[in-house]
Steps between C-alpha positions, in 0.01 A plus 500: 500500500234460231553649158242757385286332226503830302879485493485148358256616231724790411823297495366161402565554130863596568552204729357260235705670235817452704423131563423448125812675383721321756360165392573574136867598535719273285650226712844465340672190636831519665665300221372735238604800703862366530492411131404850398767635730754278323575310819488174312650266755254611764217482244569154380387274789193723559401498135549128473256436783250754364532349152441150637192638676364613164580872486516587129710812544751319719518224243583757235773657713649159582499409132677821413762429766565156359509628146740785559698352793395767746628375838483134378676286242326543166269215423292507179295194594392645831441842342275348242314299769416814701413709200248232404360488855469880512344504155239246612425744778432775243815700572529723190876551534558124516277443203693756299834342599364160407404643161849639464653164587297320234563768240878512548549135599635576844527298824531175315189550288490454124391824323128480441343826380145360517537403868666836561195675359271301731682633803539855358121505455435384857740768635342764272154418630643540856623849415869456417589778263794331330286190445227719351760640255620151409146376454413798273807432289413127469156590366645759260768266356260206488767226485416276795144626537262620233556867410243718661557874488202576723649289786852634422376856531310415819804360680751753368284789615442334837876479545534873419216595735633289785870592490682498175438866413836556336552170322599575140453132391135503612443833326652353179274194507188703568591723209558194284152364582336826393729517191458149364170358628266385230192428711367839618774632723703665225550867577818654361454825697473302827803297381700817451422613858636178648797481266589853599501402867731212427716701258552776757625235741755389240341192336661475154223295346237750610716783374522335158123437472413849626745643243320294231169639615626854465655406161180358363245710694339197666309609811699828512557802283768423246825660611828407338705684767343296777534182284873565465539586866355168617673306226831642610431420862422142405796464259735630776418182689577296177136397462447358153153652454634841600789464255261394225272797560790740504619352170150551354490857623828581330402299192147641440513857633496667164772652279619772737526291815582164348832343604554169325835437671346517847196301386723217378706511818199453721345236276829305531501533879138375510560216252794371711238432769299296247231764429319388181378848398856633524622227267213585264592866477872416458397270209300785341805726507731240350241412234448860394858619554369766744796628700699187425626329182222295345550130594233249398644206683534685830145636459376143448688382807349776716152435369536136594620595851204735531267211410679264741430754776133511420486812276271344241490796258850381396351186330368700202830677458689166494266375231563817291881450520 
């Protein structure tokens, strides 16, 4: 029986669509299927053959099995071999793991942060969200690569957009770029927005800086109650910056709300964590006999500790004493 041409015209689009969709269905290998199903012994021989045939995803899975001893005896040398093979095949997960291996000195490798960055960047370019985060942090810190806040912001925001929508560390770094940048990105209001995201997720560093912004009115309306709230949150986690800020709030809140005893207590907590500013304020109290017995030698000792920790305002005070 012949098919009516009009029927073909009507249905041709749907037939072609079906063929196209069928042809584009992901062709997950048997080895990968068993691997994802945690049937590692069944997966191993299949993955090994697929890996030897050049399948990047299978190479990654095989490397992970060797690294973690999943169904096979752990073997760092073989794990590293297959991570490298998969990385050469542009497998983003393998590239990230290779970056981790170089960064932490795993699988027999010597720690090499520069080589780690090279693989993080490749993985980031191939869409790995964790690698995008690492790459952004590298550019912000600027230790192994030149500091570049524009690139740092680009990769950190990509990581947020792709997956890491509740990562307090990323939010903190983005806030820090806007807070500290000296080349056109500085925006303390935008910084406060990102610090608040991180602070609400419990990041103590972000809580301390956000508290400082409310204390000083940087990028937000000055609000001592909010400053104290975030300083307390940070200090509860024994963060030295949060403790310092809480000490400052108790120290400089005016005659009615001032509490020197609490101020000194928080300065001491912060100073024990080698906070230079905390040592400086302790020195000021001992120099002036404010809340403590005046003690010139102890003041000098604390000024010197402040200077050692990079608080350079202490230098002038040392010269005066």
